[in-house]
TORVO-916455 format. One line per 4 residues: number of its first residue (from 0); their letters; for each residue x, y, z of N, C-alpha, C. Coordinates in Angstrom, 1 decimal, padded with zeros to 4 digits, always signed. Example, Ala and Ser with C-alpha at 12.3 -4.5 7.8 and 13.67 -1.06 7.14 Angstrom:
residues 2
0 = as = +013.2/-005.7/+007.8/+012.3/-004.5/+007.8/+013.2/-003.3/+007.8; +012.8/-002.2/+007.1/+013.7/-001.1/+007.1/+012.9/+000.0/+007.9
This chain:
residues 193
0 = akel = +096.6/+073.0/+112.1/+097.3/+072.6/+110.3/+097.9/+071.5/+110.7; +098.9/+071.1/+111.4/+099.5/+069.8/+111.3/+098.9/+068.7/+111.1; +097.3/+069.0/+111.7/+096.2/+067.5/+112.0/+095.6/+067.4/+110.4; +095.1/+068.6/+110.4/+094.2/+069.0/+108.8/+094.6/+069.1/+107.7
4 = vpkl = +095.2/+069.7/+107.4/+096.2/+069.7/+105.8/+096.6/+068.0/+105.4; +097.1/+067.7/+106.1/+097.2/+065.8/+105.4/+095.9/+065.4/+105.3; +094.6/+065.5/+106.4/+093.8/+065.2/+106.4/+092.8/+065.6/+104.8; +092.8/+066.7/+104.0/+092.8/+067.8/+102.9/+093.6/+067.2/+101.7
8 = gfei = +094.3/+065.6/+102.0/+095.1/+065.5/+100.5/+096.7/+066.6/+100.5; +096.5/+067.2/+101.6/+098.3/+068.3/+101.3/+099.1/+067.8/+102.0; +100.3/+068.4/+101.8/+101.3/+067.9/+102.9/+101.8/+069.7/+103.4; +102.5/+069.6/+104.6/+103.0/+070.6/+104.7/+104.6/+070.6/+104.1
12 = saiv = +104.9/+071.8/+103.6/+106.4/+071.4/+103.7/+107.1/+072.0/+104.3; +106.9/+073.0/+104.8/+108.0/+073.5/+106.0/+106.6/+074.3/+107.0; +107.4/+075.1/+107.9/+107.1/+075.3/+109.1/+108.2/+076.3/+109.4; +107.8/+077.4/+109.1/+108.7/+078.9/+109.0/+108.7/+079.5/+110.4
16 = pvdp = +109.3/+079.4/+111.3/+109.2/+081.1/+112.4/+109.4/+081.7/+111.9; +109.5/+083.2/+112.2/+109.9/+084.5/+112.7/+110.7/+085.1/+113.5; +111.4/+085.4/+113.7/+111.5/+086.0/+115.0/+111.1/+087.8/+114.9; +109.8/+088.2/+116.0/+109.8/+089.3/+115.8/+110.7/+089.9/+116.7
20 = raad = +111.7/+090.6/+116.8/+112.9/+091.2/+117.2/+113.4/+090.9/+116.4; +113.8/+090.4/+115.2/+114.6/+090.7/+114.2/+114.1/+089.5/+113.4; +113.5/+090.2/+112.6/+112.8/+089.5/+111.6/+113.4/+089.6/+110.2; +114.0/+088.0/+110.0/+114.5/+087.8/+108.9/+113.8/+087.5/+107.4
24 = yaga = +113.2/+088.5/+107.1/+112.2/+087.8/+106.0/+112.5/+087.2/+104.9; +113.9/+087.5/+104.0/+114.2/+087.1/+102.9/+114.7/+085.3/+103.3; +115.4/+085.3/+105.0/+115.5/+083.9/+104.8/+114.6/+083.6/+105.3; +113.1/+083.5/+106.2/+112.0/+083.0/+106.2/+111.4/+082.6/+105.0
28 = aklv = +111.2/+083.5/+103.2/+111.3/+082.9/+102.1/+111.9/+081.9/+101.8; +113.1/+082.0/+102.3/+113.5/+080.7/+101.6/+113.6/+079.1/+102.1; +113.4/+079.6/+103.5/+113.1/+077.7/+104.3/+111.8/+077.6/+103.3; +110.4/+078.5/+103.3/+109.2/+078.4/+103.2/+109.1/+077.3/+101.2
32 = gppg = +110.3/+077.3/+100.5/+110.3/+076.6/+099.9/+110.5/+077.1/+098.0; +110.2/+076.5/+097.0/+110.8/+076.8/+095.6/+109.7/+077.5/+095.3; +109.8/+078.2/+094.3/+108.4/+078.5/+093.7/+107.4/+077.4/+093.1; +106.2/+077.4/+093.2/+105.7/+076.9/+093.2/+104.8/+076.2/+094.7
36 = vrav = +104.5/+076.9/+095.6/+104.5/+076.6/+096.5/+103.1/+077.2/+096.5; +102.2/+076.1/+097.0/+100.4/+076.8/+096.4/+100.0/+077.8/+097.4; +100.2/+077.3/+099.0/+099.5/+078.5/+099.7/+100.6/+078.4/+100.8; +100.6/+079.3/+101.4/+101.3/+079.5/+102.9/+100.7/+080.2/+104.0
40 = llla = +100.3/+079.8/+104.8/+099.5/+080.0/+106.4/+100.1/+080.7/+107.4; +099.9/+082.0/+107.3/+100.5/+083.3/+107.8/+099.4/+083.1/+109.5; +100.3/+082.6/+109.9/+100.0/+083.5/+111.7/+101.6/+084.5/+112.5; +100.8/+085.8/+111.9/+101.7/+087.0/+112.2/+100.8/+087.9/+112.6
44 = nvth = +101.1/+088.9/+112.9/+100.9/+090.3/+112.6/+101.2/+090.7/+111.5; +100.5/+092.0/+110.7/+100.5/+092.9/+109.7/+101.3/+093.4/+109.3; +103.0/+093.8/+109.8/+104.4/+094.1/+109.4/+104.6/+092.6/+108.8; +104.7/+091.6/+110.1/+105.3/+090.3/+109.8/+105.0/+089.3/+108.4
48 = sagv = +103.4/+089.6/+108.6/+102.8/+088.9/+107.0/+103.1/+089.4/+105.7; +103.2/+090.9/+105.9/+103.6/+091.9/+104.3/+105.2/+091.1/+104.7; +106.0/+091.6/+105.9/+107.3/+091.2/+105.3/+107.6/+089.8/+104.9; +107.2/+088.6/+104.6/+107.2/+087.3/+104.7/+106.8/+086.9/+103.1
52 = lkal = +105.2/+088.2/+103.2/+104.6/+087.9/+101.1/+105.6/+089.2/+100.8; +106.4/+089.6/+100.6/+107.2/+090.9/+100.1/+108.6/+089.8/+099.4; +109.1/+089.0/+100.7/+110.4/+088.5/+100.6/+109.7/+087.0/+099.8; +108.5/+086.5/+100.0/+108.3/+085.4/+098.6/+108.1/+085.9/+097.4
56 = sarg = +107.4/+087.6/+097.1/+107.4/+088.1/+096.1/+108.6/+088.4/+095.1; +109.4/+088.9/+096.1/+111.1/+089.0/+095.9/+111.6/+087.6/+094.7; +111.6/+086.8/+095.5/+112.2/+085.2/+095.2/+111.2/+084.7/+093.8; +110.0/+085.2/+093.5/+108.9/+085.1/+092.0/+108.0/+083.9/+093.0
60 = ietl = +107.8/+083.8/+094.4/+106.8/+083.2/+094.8/+105.6/+084.1/+094.8; +104.9/+084.0/+094.4/+103.2/+084.2/+093.9/+102.0/+083.2/+094.6; +101.9/+083.1/+095.6/+101.3/+082.3/+096.5/+100.2/+082.9/+097.1; +098.8/+082.1/+097.3/+098.0/+082.1/+097.9/+098.0/+082.1/+099.3
64 = alnl = +098.0/+083.5/+100.1/+098.4/+083.7/+101.7/+096.8/+083.4/+102.1; +097.4/+082.8/+103.9/+095.6/+082.8/+104.1/+095.9/+083.3/+105.1; +095.6/+084.0/+106.0/+095.4/+085.1/+107.4/+094.5/+084.7/+108.0; +095.0/+085.2/+109.0/+093.7/+085.4/+110.2/+092.7/+086.9/+109.8
68 = aaqa = +091.7/+086.7/+110.7/+091.3/+088.1/+110.5/+091.5/+089.5/+110.9; +092.0/+089.6/+112.0/+093.3/+090.2/+112.3/+093.7/+091.2/+111.6; +093.9/+090.7/+110.2/+094.9/+091.7/+109.7/+094.3/+092.1/+108.6; +092.6/+091.9/+108.7/+091.8/+091.9/+107.2/+091.7/+093.3/+107.8
72 = nagf = +093.1/+094.5/+107.9/+092.7/+095.7/+107.4/+093.5/+096.7/+106.5; +093.0/+098.0/+107.0/+094.2/+099.0/+105.6/+095.5/+099.1/+106.6; +096.0/+098.5/+107.5/+097.7/+098.6/+107.9/+098.4/+097.6/+107.1; +097.3/+096.7/+106.7/+097.7/+095.2/+105.8/+098.2/+095.6/+104.4
76 = vrnm = +096.6/+097.0/+104.1/+096.9/+096.7/+102.6/+098.2/+098.3/+102.4; +098.3/+098.8/+103.2/+099.1/+099.6/+102.8/+101.0/+098.9/+103.2; +100.6/+098.1/+104.0/+102.3/+097.9/+104.4/+102.3/+096.1/+102.4; +101.7/+096.2/+102.0/+101.5/+095.1/+100.6/+101.7/+096.7/+099.4
80 = tgtw = +101.3/+098.1/+099.4/+102.0/+098.6/+098.8/+103.4/+098.3/+097.9; +102.4/+098.2/+096.3/+104.1/+097.6/+096.0/+104.6/+096.4/+095.1; +103.6/+095.5/+096.1/+103.5/+093.9/+096.2/+102.1/+093.3/+096.3; +102.4/+092.2/+095.2/+100.8/+091.8/+095.2/+100.6/+090.2/+095.7
84 = tysv = +100.2/+090.1/+096.2/+099.8/+088.4/+096.1/+098.3/+088.1/+096.3; +097.8/+087.6/+096.7/+096.5/+086.5/+096.4/+096.4/+086.4/+098.3; +095.5/+087.4/+098.8/+095.6/+087.2/+100.5/+093.8/+086.6/+101.1; +093.5/+085.9/+101.5/+092.4/+085.8/+101.9/+092.3/+085.3/+103.8
88 = favf = +091.7/+085.7/+104.0/+091.2/+086.0/+105.4/+090.2/+085.4/+106.4; +090.8/+084.1/+107.0/+089.1/+083.6/+107.8/+088.9/+084.8/+108.6; +087.7/+085.4/+108.6/+086.5/+086.2/+109.5/+085.6/+085.8/+110.2; +085.1/+086.3/+111.3/+084.2/+085.9/+112.1/+082.9/+086.5/+112.0
92 = tpnp = +082.9/+088.0/+111.3/+081.7/+088.8/+111.3/+081.6/+089.3/+109.7; +080.4/+089.8/+109.5/+080.1/+090.6/+108.0/+081.0/+091.3/+107.5; +081.6/+091.8/+106.2/+082.0/+092.6/+106.1/+081.4/+093.8/+106.8; +082.8/+094.9/+107.4/+082.3/+095.8/+107.7/+082.0/+097.1/+107.2
96 = wkrs = +082.6/+097.4/+105.7/+082.3/+098.2/+105.1/+081.1/+098.6/+104.1; +080.4/+096.9/+104.0/+078.7/+096.9/+103.5/+077.5/+098.1/+104.3; +077.2/+098.6/+104.4/+076.0/+099.2/+105.0/+074.8/+098.4/+104.7; +074.4/+097.5/+104.2/+073.4/+096.8/+103.7/+072.8/+095.9/+105.1
100 = qaia = +073.6/+095.6/+106.1/+073.5/+095.4/+107.4/+073.1/+096.5/+108.6; +071.9/+096.1/+109.3/+071.6/+097.3/+110.5/+073.0/+097.1/+111.1; +073.2/+095.8/+111.3/+074.4/+095.8/+112.7/+075.7/+096.2/+112.0; +075.9/+096.4/+110.8/+076.9/+096.9/+110.2/+077.0/+098.7/+110.1
104 = rdyq = +075.8/+099.1/+110.4/+075.8/+100.8/+110.0/+075.4/+101.0/+111.3; +075.1/+100.7/+112.8/+075.1/+100.7/+113.7/+077.2/+100.5/+114.0; +077.5/+100.0/+113.9/+079.0/+100.1/+114.4/+079.9/+100.8/+113.5; +079.3/+101.5/+112.2/+080.2/+102.1/+111.2/+079.7/+103.5/+111.6
108 = eawr = +078.2/+103.7/+112.5/+078.5/+105.2/+113.4/+079.0/+104.8/+115.0; +079.3/+104.2/+116.0/+079.5/+103.8/+116.5/+081.7/+104.1/+116.7; +081.8/+103.6/+115.4/+083.2/+103.5/+115.2/+083.7/+105.0/+114.7; +082.6/+105.8/+114.1/+082.9/+107.4/+113.7/+083.1/+108.2/+115.0
112 = avaa = +082.0/+107.7/+115.9/+082.1/+108.5/+117.1/+083.2/+108.9/+118.0; +083.7/+107.5/+118.2/+084.9/+107.7/+118.4/+086.4/+107.4/+118.1; +086.6/+106.9/+116.3/+087.9/+106.7/+116.2/+087.7/+107.1/+114.6; +086.8/+108.5/+114.1/+086.6/+108.8/+113.1/+088.1/+109.0/+112.0
116 = drpf = +089.4/+109.3/+112.6/+090.0/+109.2/+111.6/+090.9/+107.7/+111.6; +090.7/+106.5/+111.6/+090.9/+105.4/+112.2/+090.1/+104.1/+110.8; +090.1/+103.5/+110.0/+089.5/+103.0/+109.2/+088.7/+102.1/+110.0; +087.7/+101.3/+109.4/+087.0/+100.1/+109.6/+088.4/+099.2/+109.7
120 = syls = +087.7/+098.0/+110.6/+088.7/+096.5/+110.1/+087.4/+095.0/+110.9; +087.7/+094.5/+110.6/+086.9/+093.0/+111.0/+087.2/+093.2/+112.6; +088.4/+093.1/+113.1/+089.0/+093.1/+113.9/+088.3/+094.4/+115.3; +087.6/+095.4/+114.1/+087.5/+096.1/+115.4/+085.8/+096.0/+115.3
124 = feay = +085.1/+095.3/+114.1/+083.8/+094.7/+114.4/+083.5/+094.0/+115.1; +084.5/+092.9/+115.3/+084.3/+092.1/+116.0/+084.2/+092.5/+117.3; +085.1/+093.3/+117.6/+085.3/+093.8/+119.5/+083.5/+094.4/+119.4; +083.2/+095.7/+118.7/+082.1/+096.2/+118.7/+080.8/+095.1/+119.0
128 = lnar = +081.0/+094.0/+118.2/+080.0/+093.0/+118.4/+080.1/+091.9/+119.6; +081.3/+092.2/+120.2/+081.5/+091.3/+121.7/+081.1/+092.4/+122.7; +081.5/+093.0/+122.6/+081.1/+094.5/+123.3/+079.2/+094.8/+123.4; +078.7/+094.4/+122.5/+077.3/+094.6/+122.4/+076.6/+093.3/+123.3
132 = vlae = +077.2/+092.1/+122.9/+076.9/+091.0/+123.8/+077.4/+091.2/+124.9; +078.0/+091.5/+125.7/+078.9/+092.3/+126.9/+077.7/+093.1/+127.2; +077.4/+093.8/+127.3/+076.3/+094.9/+127.6/+074.8/+094.1/+127.8; +074.4/+093.4/+126.9/+072.7/+092.6/+126.7/+073.5/+091.9/+128.1
136 = allr = +074.3/+091.4/+128.3/+074.6/+090.3/+129.9/+074.5/+091.1/+130.6; +075.4/+092.1/+130.7/+075.4/+092.9/+132.1/+073.5/+093.3/+132.3; +073.3/+093.9/+131.8/+071.9/+094.2/+131.8/+071.0/+093.1/+132.6; +071.4/+091.7/+132.4/+070.3/+090.8/+132.7/+071.0/+090.0/+134.4
140 = vdra = +071.9/+090.9/+134.5/+072.4/+090.8/+136.2/+072.0/+091.7/+136.9; +070.9/+091.0/+137.7/+070.2/+091.6/+138.4/+070.0/+091.9/+140.1; +072.2/+092.2/+139.8/+072.1/+092.6/+141.4/+074.1/+092.7/+141.1; +074.5/+092.8/+142.4/+075.9/+092.8/+141.9/+076.3/+092.3/+141.5
144 = itar = +077.3/+093.1/+140.5/+078.0/+092.3/+138.9/+078.9/+091.3/+139.6; +079.3/+090.2/+139.3/+080.3/+089.1/+139.8/+080.3/+088.3/+138.4; +081.8/+088.1/+138.3/+081.9/+087.1/+137.2/+081.2/+085.8/+136.9; +080.6/+084.9/+138.2/+079.8/+084.0/+138.4/+078.5/+084.4/+137.7
148 = rlmd = +077.7/+085.6/+138.0/+076.6/+085.9/+137.7/+076.7/+086.7/+136.4; +077.6/+086.6/+136.0/+077.9/+087.0/+134.6/+077.9/+086.0/+133.6; +078.3/+084.9/+133.9/+078.1/+084.0/+133.3/+077.6/+083.1/+133.5; +076.6/+083.0/+134.4/+075.0/+083.0/+134.6/+073.7/+083.9/+133.5
152 = alea = +074.2/+084.9/+133.4/+073.3/+085.9/+132.7/+073.6/+085.9/+130.9; +075.2/+085.0/+130.8/+075.6/+085.0/+129.3/+074.7/+083.7/+129.2; +074.6/+082.5/+130.0/+074.1/+081.2/+129.5/+072.6/+081.4/+129.2; +071.6/+082.2/+130.2/+070.4/+082.3/+129.6/+070.3/+083.3/+129.5
156 = mpsl = +070.7/+083.8/+128.7/+070.7/+084.9/+127.8/+069.5/+084.4/+126.8; +068.6/+085.0/+125.7/+067.9/+084.0/+124.7/+069.3/+084.6/+123.4; +068.8/+084.2/+122.4/+069.7/+083.7/+121.4/+069.7/+085.4/+121.1; +070.8/+086.1/+121.0/+070.9/+087.3/+120.4/+070.8/+087.6/+118.4
160 = dfdg = +070.0/+088.2/+117.8/+070.1/+088.2/+116.6/+070.2/+089.5/+115.9; +071.4/+090.1/+115.6/+072.5/+091.2/+115.1/+072.3/+090.8/+113.6; +071.0/+091.3/+113.0/+070.6/+091.1/+112.0/+070.9/+090.3/+111.1; +070.9/+088.6/+111.4/+071.0/+087.6/+111.1/+072.3/+086.8/+111.5
164 = lqvk = +073.5/+087.5/+112.1/+074.7/+087.0/+112.9/+073.7/+086.8/+114.1; +073.6/+085.5/+114.4/+073.1/+084.5/+115.5/+074.2/+084.5/+116.9; +074.2/+085.2/+118.1/+075.0/+084.6/+119.2/+074.4/+084.4/+120.1; +074.8/+083.3/+120.8/+073.9/+082.4/+121.4/+074.7/+082.0/+122.8
168 = fgpd = +075.1/+081.3/+123.9/+075.8/+081.3/+125.1/+075.0/+079.9/+126.1; +075.1/+078.9/+126.2/+074.6/+078.1/+127.6/+076.0/+077.1/+128.2; +075.4/+076.9/+129.0/+076.4/+076.0/+130.1/+077.1/+075.5/+129.4; +076.8/+074.7/+128.1/+077.9/+073.8/+127.0/+078.4/+074.7/+126.2
172 = srqg = +077.9/+075.5/+126.1/+078.5/+076.3/+124.3/+079.2/+077.4/+124.9; +080.0/+078.0/+124.8/+081.2/+078.9/+124.5/+081.4/+079.7/+123.1; +081.3/+079.1/+122.5/+081.6/+079.4/+120.8/+080.8/+080.7/+120.9; +079.4/+081.5/+121.7/+078.6/+082.3/+121.2/+078.6/+082.5/+119.6
176 = srfa = +079.2/+082.5/+118.8/+078.8/+082.8/+117.0/+079.2/+081.5/+116.4; +078.2/+081.0/+115.5/+079.2/+079.8/+114.3/+079.8/+080.5/+112.8; +079.3/+081.8/+112.9/+079.4/+082.7/+111.6/+081.1/+082.7/+111.5; +081.0/+082.7/+110.0/+082.7/+082.2/+109.8/+082.9/+082.6/+107.9
180 = dvav = +083.5/+083.3/+108.0/+083.3/+083.9/+106.2/+084.8/+083.1/+105.7; +084.9/+084.0/+104.5/+086.6/+084.4/+104.0/+086.1/+085.7/+103.7; +087.6/+086.8/+103.5/+087.4/+087.7/+102.8/+088.5/+087.9/+102.1; +088.2/+088.2/+100.7/+089.9/+088.4/+100.0/+090.0/+089.8/+099.5
184 = lssr = +091.3/+089.9/+099.7/+091.6/+091.3/+099.3/+091.8/+091.4/+098.1; +091.3/+092.3/+097.4/+091.0/+092.0/+095.7/+092.7/+093.4/+095.7; +092.8/+093.2/+094.1/+094.3/+093.8/+093.7/+094.0/+095.0/+093.9; +092.7/+095.8/+094.0/+092.4/+097.5/+094.4/+092.5/+097.5/+095.7
188 = gqfl = +093.2/+096.8/+096.8/+092.9/+097.2/+097.9/+091.3/+097.2/+098.6; +090.5/+096.2/+098.0/+089.4/+096.0/+098.6/+088.8/+095.0/+099.5; +088.1/+094.8/+100.6/+088.6/+093.4/+101.2/+086.7/+092.9/+100.3; +086.7/+091.7/+099.7/+085.5/+091.2/+099.2/+085.0/+090.2/+100.1
192 = q = +084.0/+089.7/+100.5/+083.4/+089.0/+101.4/+081.8/+087.8/+100.4
């Protein structure tokens, strides 16, 4: 962010640490800056992100909040009840709630089989996809599994197509998928992508 934001023609007005052991959300909100701040990039867990956003709202700062995919879940929505701000999340999977993609339906069925009492999330969908890729690689290891043989299997594996979501590894490619999108938390508490 320190390198990219100035290249986009913006400036970072403050970098504010929040001590997770003794979080002072009101103090952090004061350091963010005056009303008129255009955006806040949050690199914190669900509880701390919501705490900072609530403290900003209490100061009259309704800003765009940029979050990581791991926070795009029911816990964030629950923690934000009573306070609203515009929240955008960088996500690395399609929407886990939609049933239009076969891979999302597979995930939903698998999730319900092991965690029926817990809601879907981008993070658990990402973990599901990671497990599917790992399983595909393990099936391709033809002898006793070692770290090197697993890496060789991943590198030699053809591109996996999860209903349009492509995953490919190679000797010089460790990224896996190039899929990236944004999800916006609507005022009704739903994630739109």
